KOLLORO-633357 format. One line per field, with one value per residue (C-alpha): x, y, z; chain; residue in three letters; residue number from 1. Coordinates in steps of 0.1 Angstrom, whole numbers, padded with zeros to 4 digits, m for minus. Example, Ala and Ser with C-alpha at 12.3 -4.5 7.8 and 13.67 -1.06 7.14 Angstrom:
! KOLLORO-633357
px: 0123, 0137
py: m0045, m0011
pz: 0078, 0071
cadena: A, A
residuo: ALA, SER
num: 1, 2
//
This chain:
! KOLLORO-633357
px: m0136, m0129, m0129, m0097, m0091, m0061, m0057, m0025, m0043, m0072, m0048, m0032, m0066, m0076, m0049, m0061, m0073, m0094, m0118, m0129, m0128, m0160, m0173, m0193, m0160, m0145, m0179, m0183, m0148, m0154, m0187, m0170, m0154, m0173, m0163, m0156, m0138, m0133, m0102, m0110, m0143, m0137, m0148, m0131, m0141, m0177, m0179, m0165, m0189, m0219, m0209, m0206, m0239, m0256, m0243, m0254, m0221, m0224, m0199, m0190, m0174, m0153, m0119, m0108, m0086, m0115, m0139, m0149, m0160, m0176, m0192, m0211, m0212, m0240, m0256, m0224, m0202, m0168, m0142, m0106, m0083, m0075, m0102, m0132, m0115, m0124, m0105, m0080, m0085, m0121, m0118, m0111, m0098, m0104, m0078, m0094, m0066, m0056, m0027, 0001, 0027, 0004, m0012, 0020, 0029, m0008, m0012, 0019, 0005, m0028, m0010, 0014, m0017, m0028, m0056, m0062, m0060, m0077, m0063, m0093, m0079, m0077, m0112, m0122, m0101, m0111, m0149, m0160, m0139, m0161, m0133, m0115, m0093, m0125, m0142, m0111, m0110, m0133, m0115, m0146, m0152, m0115, m0109, m0139, m0156, m0124, m0136, m0101, m0065, m0064, m0030, m0010, m0035, m0019, m0051, m0053, m0017, m0025, m0055, m0035, m0007, m0030, m0045, m0013, 0005, 0038, 0072, 0102, 0120, 0110, 0081, 0084, 0050, 0049, 0022, 0030, 0056, 0061, 0072, 0086, 0080, 0095, 0110, 0092, 0060, 0036, 0035, 0062, 0052, 0078, 0072, 0071, 0079, 0096, 0119, 0112, 0123, 0157, 0164, 0188, 0170, 0189, 0176, 0139, 0131, 0107, 0121, 0122, 0090, 0109, 0129, 0098, 0079, 0109, 0111, 0075, 0077, 0110, 0104, 0068, 0080, 0105, 0080, 0051, 0026, 0021, m0010, m0008, 0013, 0016, 0028, 0042, 0063, 0066, 0033, 0025, 0005, 0033, 0048, 0038, 0034, 0018, m0008, 0019, 0030, m0006, m0007, 0025, 0012, m0021, 0000, 0010, m0013, 0002, m0008, m0041, m0047, m0027, m0029, m0019, m0018, m0022, m0026, m0049, m0032, m0020, m0047, m0059, m0064, m0094, m0077, m0048, m0072, m0085, m0054, m0069, m0098, m0082, m0105, m0074, m0061, m0073, m0066, m0063, m0068, m0051, m0071, m0046, m0074, m0065, m0031, m0041, m0046, m0077, m0063, m0051, m0085, m0103, m0079, m0085, m0123, m0122, m0100, m0123, m0153, m0135, m0125, m0160, m0177, m0155, m0165, m0130, m0121, m0109, m0109, m0111, m0092, m0103, m0083, m0056, m0047, m0015, 0010, 0043, 0076, 0099, 0132, 0164, 0187, 0217, 0240, 0229, 0259, 0239, 0257, 0250, 0227, 0209, 0204, 0191, 0166, 0155, 0148, 0130, 0108, 0099, 0062, 0059, 0062, 0077, 0095, 0084, 0103, 0105, 0118, 0133, 0154, 0164, 0171, 0151, 0155, 0143, 0121, 0114, 0143, 0166, 0153, 0159, 0194, 0206, 0186, 0194, 0231, 0236, 0253, 0260, 0254, 0257, 0243, 0211, 0198, 0195, 0200, 0166, 0183, 0204, 0199, 0194, 0171, 0147, 0175, 0191, 0157, 0153, 0186, 0179, 0146, 0163, 0192, 0195, 0198, 0204, 0228, 0198, 0185, 0214, 0199, 0163, 0151, 0117, 0084, 0070, 0071, 0039, 0038, 0013, m0001, 0006, 0025, 0043, 0079, 0114, 0131, 0167, 0166, 0203, 0211, 0206, 0204, 0176, 0142, 0107
py: m0094, m0102, m0139, m0157, m0158, m0167, m0137, m0151, m0182, m0161, m0140, m0171, m0186, m0153, m0157, m0192, m0188, m0219, m0209, m0185, m0187, m0193, m0157, m0166, m0171, m0138, m0120, m0135, m0124, m0088, m0088, m0099, m0064, m0037, m0012, m0016, 0013, 0014, 0034, 0049, 0062, 0062, 0035, 0006, 0015, 0021, m0013, m0030, m0011, m0020, m0057, m0057, m0039, m0064, m0092, m0076, m0061, m0027, 0000, 0024, 0050, 0056, 0073, 0095, 0125, 0140, 0138, 0175, 0167, 0133, 0138, 0105, 0072, 0046, 0066, 0064, 0093, 0099, 0112, 0123, 0093, 0082, 0103, 0089, 0078, 0041, 0016, m0001, m0035, m0037, m0019, m0034, m0011, m0024, m0007, 0001, 0024, 0005, 0027, 0002, 0025, 0043, 0013, m0002, 0027, 0034, m0003, 0001, 0033, 0015, m0014, 0010, 0027, m0006, m0015, m0048, m0041, m0062, m0056, m0047, m0061, m0096, m0093, m0085, m0112, m0138, m0132, m0108, m0112, m0128, m0145, m0179, m0199, m0214, m0181, m0162, m0124, m0098, m0065, m0044, m0056, m0053, m0020, 0003, 0002, 0010, m0017, m0030, m0023, m0046, m0038, m0052, m0080, m0112, m0132, m0118, m0129, m0164, m0167, m0157, m0180, m0210, m0203, m0195, m0219, m0230, m0224, m0247, m0249, m0236, m0211, m0174, m0159, m0123, m0103, m0069, m0053, m0018, m0007, 0029, 0048, 0082, 0104, 0137, 0151, 0181, 0186, 0192, 0171, 0176, 0141, 0123, 0086, 0084, 0114, 0132, 0166, 0151, 0141, 0164, 0182, 0161, 0129, 0140, 0121, 0096, 0061, 0052, 0033, 0004, m0001, 0000, m0025, m0048, m0046, m0057, m0085, m0099, m0095, m0108, m0136, m0147, m0153, m0176, m0150, m0115, m0104, m0067, m0044, m0007, 0014, 0045, 0077, 0105, 0113, 0082, 0100, 0125, 0097, 0105, 0068, 0054, 0038, 0016, 0006, m0003, m0024, m0042, m0051, m0063, m0089, m0106, m0133, m0140, m0110, m0103, m0065, m0034, 0001, 0033, 0060, 0096, 0130, 0138, 0170, 0159, 0161, 0127, 0117, 0094, 0076, 0067, 0055, 0029, 0010, 0006, m0016, m0046, m0051, m0059, m0023, 0005, 0043, 0054, 0091, 0103, 0131, 0160, 0186, 0209, 0217, 0221, 0255, 0263, 0250, 0218, 0213, 0217, 0192, 0168, 0170, 0166, 0136, 0119, 0125, 0111, 0079, 0076, 0082, 0055, 0029, 0022, 0009, 0037, 0049, 0083, 0084, 0102, 0133, 0125, 0147, 0129, 0105, 0090, 0109, 0089, 0075, 0095, 0087, 0089, 0061, 0054, 0033, 0001, m0032, m0062, m0074, m0041, m0044, m0080, m0068, m0040, m0063, m0088, m0060, m0045, m0039, m0048, m0086, m0102, m0070, m0041, m0051, m0023, m0022, 0009, 0014, m0023, m0030, m0045, m0029, m0041, m0010, 0026, 0037, 0015, 0030, 0065, 0059, 0045, 0066, 0099, 0089, 0088, 0054, 0023, m0010, m0038, m0062, m0042, m0045, m0071, m0067, m0075, m0086, m0112, m0146, m0164, m0137, m0163, m0179, m0146, m0133, m0162, m0154, m0117, m0121, m0144, m0122, m0117, m0079, m0052, m0023, m0001, m0013, 0005, 0038, 0031, 0046, 0031, 0047, 0059, 0097, 0114, 0146, 0167, 0150, 0167, 0197, 0214, 0223, 0208, 0186, 0174, 0137, 0135, 0157, 0138, 0171, 0185, 0185, 0195
pz: 0311, 0274, 0266, 0256, 0218, 0197, 0174, 0158, 0147, 0134, 0113, 0098, 0089, 0073, 0047, 0037, 0001, 0003, 0031, 0058, 0096, 0115, 0119, 0150, 0170, 0161, 0166, 0201, 0209, 0198, 0217, 0249, 0253, 0271, 0245, 0208, 0190, 0152, 0144, 0109, 0097, 0060, 0035, 0052, 0087, 0075, 0059, 0090, 0112, 0090, 0091, 0129, 0134, 0111, 0133, 0166, 0177, 0194, 0184, 0212, 0189, 0158, 0160, 0131, 0125, 0105, 0134, 0129, 0094, 0098, 0133, 0132, 0113, 0114, 0142, 0163, 0173, 0155, 0179, 0180, 0182, 0217, 0233, 0252, 0284, 0282, 0303, 0280, 0296, 0286, 0252, 0218, 0191, 0155, 0133, 0100, 0085, 0054, 0043, 0044, 0058, 0083, 0099, 0113, 0136, 0144, 0155, 0178, 0193, 0201, 0217, 0236, 0250, 0266, 0243, 0226, 0188, 0162, 0127, 0105, 0073, 0088, 0101, 0065, 0049, 0075, 0077, 0049, 0018, m0009, m0027, m0025, m0048, m0063, m0071, m0082, m0078, m0092, m0096, m0094, m0058, m0047, m0064, m0068, m0034, m0014, 0010, 0017, 0007, m0023, m0036, m0006, 0003, 0013, 0008, m0028, m0033, m0020, m0043, m0073, m0064, m0061, m0095, m0114, m0137, m0119, m0134, m0131, m0097, m0063, m0065, m0062, m0052, m0042, m0024, m0039, m0062, m0077, m0111, m0112, m0144, m0136, m0109, m0115, m0101, m0105, m0067, m0041, m0011, 0016, 0030, m0004, 0002, m0032, m0022, m0055, m0041, m0033, m0069, m0088, m0116, m0143, m0127, m0125, m0157, m0173, m0177, m0214, m0223, m0238, m0206, m0184, m0206, m0207, m0169, m0166, m0191, m0178, m0141, m0141, m0164, m0138, m0110, m0105, m0093, m0079, m0060, m0065, m0088, m0084, m0114, m0099, m0101, m0092, m0109, m0129, m0156, m0162, m0183, m0219, m0228, m0197, m0220, m0236, m0201, m0192, m0224, m0215, m0181, m0196, m0216, m0183, m0169, m0135, m0114, m0097, m0097, m0107, m0094, m0113, m0086, m0096, m0081, m0110, m0121, m0155, m0182, m0193, m0230, m0235, m0264, m0241, m0214, m0238, m0228, m0193, m0203, m0187, m0156, m0135, m0139, m0117, m0118, m0082, m0075, m0044, m0027, m0028, m0034, m0005, m0019, m0055, m0072, m0092, m0125, m0110, m0093, m0127, m0142, m0113, m0116, m0154, m0152, m0127, m0149, m0180, m0162, m0148, m0181, m0198, m0172, m0161, m0127, m0104, m0068, m0054, m0021, 0011, 0021, 0046, 0076, 0085, 0070, 0079, 0075, 0053, 0065, 0063, 0034, 0057, 0070, 0105, 0113, 0120, 0127, 0106, 0134, 0133, 0096, 0099, 0125, 0103, 0074, 0097, 0111, 0077, 0075, 0038, 0036, 0017, 0010, m0011, m0043, m0068, m0104, m0119, m0150, m0155, m0118, m0089, m0055, m0021, m0014, m0022, 0000, m0020, m0052, m0040, m0026, m0059, m0083, m0066, m0066, m0028, m0027, m0048, m0029, m0056, m0031, m0030, m0066, m0093, m0131, m0146, m0179, m0161, m0178, m0144, m0130, m0114, m0094, m0085, m0073, m0049, m0033, m0033, m0014, 0011, 0019, 0056, 0051, 0026, 0031, 0025, 0059, 0075, 0064, 0073, 0106, 0102, 0094, 0127, 0130, 0118, 0097, 0079, 0049, 0015, 0030, 0001, 0004, 0005, 0031, 0028, 0036, 0030, 0060, 0093, 0112, 0090, 0107, 0096
cadena: A, A, A, A, A, A, A, A, A, A, A, A, A, A, A, A, A, A, A, A, A, A, A, A, A, A, A, A, A, A, A, A, A, A, A, A, A, A, A, A, A, A, A, A, A, A, A, A, A, A, A, A, A, A, A, A, A, A, A, A, A, A, A, A, A, A, A, A, A, A, A, A, A, A, A, A, A, A, A, A, A, A, A, A, A, A, A, A, A, A, A, A, A, A, A, A, A, A, A, A, A, A, A, A, A, A, A, A, A, A, A, A, A, A, A, A, A, A, A, A, A, A, A, A, A, A, A, A, A, A, A, A, A, A, A, A, A, A, A, A, A, A, A, A, A, A, A, A, A, A, A, A, A, A, A, A, A, A, A, A, A, A, A, A, A, A, A, A, A, A, A, A, A, A, A, A, A, A, A, A, A, A, A, A, A, A, A, A, A, A, A, A, A, A, A, A, A, A, A, A, A, A, A, A, A, A, A, A, A, A, A, A, A, A, A, A, A, A, A, A, A, A, A, A, A, A, A, A, A, A, A, A, A, A, A, A, A, A, A, A, A, A, A, A, A, A, A, A, A, A, A, A, A, A, A, A, A, A, A, A, A, A, A, A, A, A, A, A, A, A, A, A, A, A, A, A, A, A, A, A, A, A, A, A, A, A, A, A, A, A, A, A, A, A, A, A, A, A, A, A, A, A, A, A, A, A, A, A, A, A, A, A, A, A, A, A, A, A, A, A, A, A, A, A, A, A, A, A, A, A, A, A, A, A, A, A, A, A, A, A, A, A, A, A, A, A, A, A, A, A, A, A, A, A, A, A, A, A, A, A, A, A, A, A, A, A, A, A, A, A, A, A, A, A, A, A, A, A, A, A, A, A, A, A, A, A, A, A, A, A, A, A, A, A, A, A, A, A, A, A, A, A, A, A, A, A, A, A, A, A, A, A, A, A, A, A, A, A, A, A, A, A, A, A, A, A, A, A, A, A, A, A
residuo: MET, PRO, GLN, SER, PHE, ASP, LEU, THR, ALA, PHE, TYR, ALA, GLN, ALA, LEU, ASP, PRO, GLU, SER, HIS, SER, ASP, PRO, ILE, GLU, ILE, LEU, ASP, TYR, ILE, ASN, SER, PHE, ALA, HIS, VAL, ILE, ILE, TYR, GLY, ALA, ALA, ASN, PHE, GLY, SER, GLU, ILE, GLY, ALA, TYR, LEU, LEU, LYS, HIS, GLY, VAL, GLY, ILE, THR, ALA, TYR, TRP, ASP, GLU, ARG, HIS, ARG, GLU, ILE, ILE, GLU, LEU, HIS, GLY, THR, VAL, VAL, MET, LYS, PRO, PHE, SER, GLY, GLY, TRP, THR, PRO, GLU, ASN, THR, LEU, VAL, ILE, LEU, CYS, ILE, ASN, ASN, ASN, VAL, LEU, LYS, ALA, PRO, LEU, TYR, GLN, ARG, VAL, VAL, ASP, ALA, GLY, PHE, THR, CYS, LEU, LYS, GLY, GLU, TYR, LEU, TYR, MET, GLY, SER, MET, CYS, PRO, PHE, THR, THR, GLU, THR, GLY, VAL, LYS, ALA, SER, LYS, CYS, ILE, ASP, PRO, LEU, SER, CYS, ARG, PHE, ILE, CYS, CYS, GLU, ARG, LEU, GLY, ASN, ILE, VAL, ALA, GLU, ARG, ALA, GLU, PRO, LYS, PRO, GLY, PRO, ARG, ILE, ASP, LEU, THR, TYR, VAL, CYS, VAL, ILE, VAL, ASN, SER, LEU, CYS, THR, LEU, ASP, CYS, LYS, GLY, CYS, VAL, GLN, TYR, ILE, ASN, ASN, TYR, PRO, LYS, ASP, ARG, GLN, VAL, ASN, ILE, PRO, THR, GLU, ARG, VAL, CYS, LYS, ASP, ILE, LYS, THR, TRP, LEU, GLY, ALA, VAL, ASP, SER, ILE, GLY, GLY, VAL, SER, VAL, MET, GLY, GLY, GLU, THR, PHE, ALA, HIS, PRO, GLU, ILE, HIS, LYS, ILE, ALA, GLU, ALA, LEU, SER, MET, CYS, ASP, ASN, PHE, GLY, LEU, ALA, SER, PHE, PRO, THR, ASN, GLY, THR, VAL, PRO, PHE, SER, PRO, TRP, LYS, LEU, GLU, SER, PHE, ARG, ASP, PRO, ARG, LEU, SER, ILE, ASN, PHE, GLY, ASN, TYR, ARG, ARG, VAL, LEU, ASP, SER, LYS, GLN, LEU, ASP, THR, PHE, ASP, THR, ASN, VAL, GLU, ILE, VAL, LYS, SER, MET, GLY, LEU, SER, TYR, THR, LEU, GLY, ASN, PRO, MET, GLN, LYS, TRP, ILE, LYS, PRO, SER, THR, LEU, CYS, ASP, LEU, GLY, LYS, SER, VAL, GLY, GLY, MET, MET, HIS, ALA, LYS, GLY, ALA, CYS, PRO, MET, PRO, PRO, ARG, ASN, LEU, GLN, ALA, ARG, GLY, GLY, ARG, ILE, PHE, PRO, CYS, ASP, LEU, GLY, VAL, ALA, LEU, HIS, SER, ILE, GLY, THR, VAL, ASP, TYR, PRO, MET, ASP, TYR, LEU, ASP, ILE, ASP, ALA, PRO, ASP, LEU, ARG, GLU, GLN, LEU, ARG, ARG, PHE, ILE, ASP, GLN, PRO, TYR, TYR, TRP, THR, CYS, GLY, ARG, CYS, ASP, GLY, TYR, HIS, GLU, MET, CYS, GLU, ALA, MET, GLU, GLN, GLY, TYR, HIS, ASP, PHE, THR, ASN, LEU, GLY, SER, ASN, TYR
num: 1, 2, 3, 4, 5, 6, 7, 8, 9, 10, 11, 12, 13, 14, 15, 16, 17, 18, 19, 20, 21, 22, 23, 24, 25, 26, 27, 28, 29, 30, 31, 32, 33, 34, 35, 36, 37, 38, 39, 40, 41, 42, 43, 44, 45, 46, 47, 48, 49, 50, 51, 52, 53, 54, 55, 56, 57, 58, 59, 60, 61, 62, 63, 64, 65, 66, 67, 68, 69, 70, 71, 72, 73, 74, 75, 76, 77, 78, 79, 80, 81, 82, 83, 84, 85, 86, 87, 88, 89, 90, 91, 92, 93, 94, 95, 96, 97, 98, 99, 100, 101, 102, 103, 104, 105, 106, 107, 108, 109, 110, 111, 112, 113, 114, 115, 116, 117, 118, 119, 120, 121, 122, 123, 124, 125, 126, 127, 128, 129, 130, 131, 132, 133, 134, 135, 136, 137, 138, 139, 140, 141, 142, 143, 144, 145, 146, 147, 148, 149, 150, 151, 152, 153, 154, 155, 156, 157, 158, 159, 160, 161, 162, 163, 164, 165, 166, 167, 168, 169, 170, 171, 172, 173, 174, 175, 176, 177, 178, 179, 180, 181, 182, 183, 184, 185, 186, 187, 188, 189, 190, 191, 192, 193, 194, 195, 196, 197, 198, 199, 200, 201, 202, 203, 204, 205, 206, 207, 208, 209, 210, 211, 212, 213, 214, 215, 216, 217, 218, 219, 220, 221, 222, 223, 224, 225, 226, 227, 228, 229, 230, 231, 232, 233, 234, 235, 236, 237, 238, 239, 240, 241, 242, 243, 244, 245, 246, 247, 248, 249, 250, 251, 252, 253, 254, 255, 256, 257, 258, 259, 260, 261, 262, 263, 264, 265, 266, 267, 268, 269, 270, 271, 272, 273, 274, 275, 276, 277, 278, 279, 280, 281, 282, 283, 284, 285, 286, 287, 288, 289, 290, 291, 292, 293, 294, 295, 296, 297, 298, 299, 300, 301, 302, 303, 304, 305, 306, 307, 308, 309, 310, 311, 312, 313, 314, 315, 316, 317, 318, 319, 320, 321, 322, 323, 324, 325, 326, 327, 328, 329, 330, 331, 332, 333, 334, 335, 336, 337, 338, 339, 340, 341, 342, 343, 344, 345, 346, 347, 348, 349, 350, 351, 352, 353, 354, 355, 356, 357, 358, 359, 360, 361, 362, 363, 364, 365, 366, 367, 368, 369, 370, 371, 372, 373, 374, 375, 376, 377, 378, 379, 380, 381, 382, 383, 384, 385, 386, 387, 388, 389, 390, 391, 392, 393, 394, 395, 396, 397, 398, 399, 400, 401, 402, 403, 404, 405, 406, 407, 408, 409, 410, 411, 412, 413, 414, 415, 416, 417, 418, 419, 420, 421, 422, 423, 424, 425, 426, 427, 428, 429, 430, 431, 432
//
């Protein structure tokens, strides 16, 4: 039988920016199971698997939706998730899916099936991450190899917080934030987590550059530190002055790393990419290749080669088979208690704060509700230009709930990744 081990304590230790846990203890625990399954055979799962094999841990199998393509990894079979027939009581599943929205429902599915589930990102942070407060963070290791999900990394946030110059008053240290630059896209993903298809045409726009740059300067200036920043759309590079936005972000010194996600279908200008020389910035290509037409594919490949030839930090994602269907935009009639529970159970600690057009919202759902024009909940956003933004931000983060939580049905239902088409999220009776 598996040995006793306090996973909760291990997870807490993994976030300590000063040190690492004793790897022998966690390796002995993993070895005490009759079967070890790694859920995820992409970059992250491959690195976890190589680490375990190096330290004498046998891997029974990998689970991955792309099992027909990958077939085997490190000499071990890659199988369809939840296949194999192993007894759950003697089987450990190490979840190495590092998409921040996907991993929460997948973790629950593993647990509901009766397996013990070890969160792979904590195994990496607690035993494998090369960085501490003393070393600082090297973007090339966090970004380029796709080893871990750097942008929402709590250990990264803690390292940056420890090294940041404190500001007056109680600290505000955030793991992850997002800056929205537009609400338009070159694709029509039915399950877009930014709800772009639900925006009226007159609201599918680029946010003025001056406004975005001011949002960055003022918001980041109001907090002590931020681990990861995402600069997003829509399609980020559809903004004609994304280079000026990159320059504005580079002027800030209290964040760790920044991601500029893209579907790669907007032609890149090398002279604009010169603004991405800051080693903390990364251009992150989502792998949407299977839904791109021939012209878009050519643009995608050309863009990757330009970025590569310029020596910029970038990632090229793996194709995804599934992702999570976004929440409805409808009022679900939740009680205050229900909204408090929803906020407390949110999988994006300490909230997925997002700035768009001079306001800070609690999450992407909050951005969509207000930017589409569905509702107006004054309690659910802050004015970035407020003279007491720092104090307001503390209160905003600590609110027991947001009215937005009353419209969130969670992120648990799977759907086809990248399926093109329209879904009306404002109609509760509308189904895929």
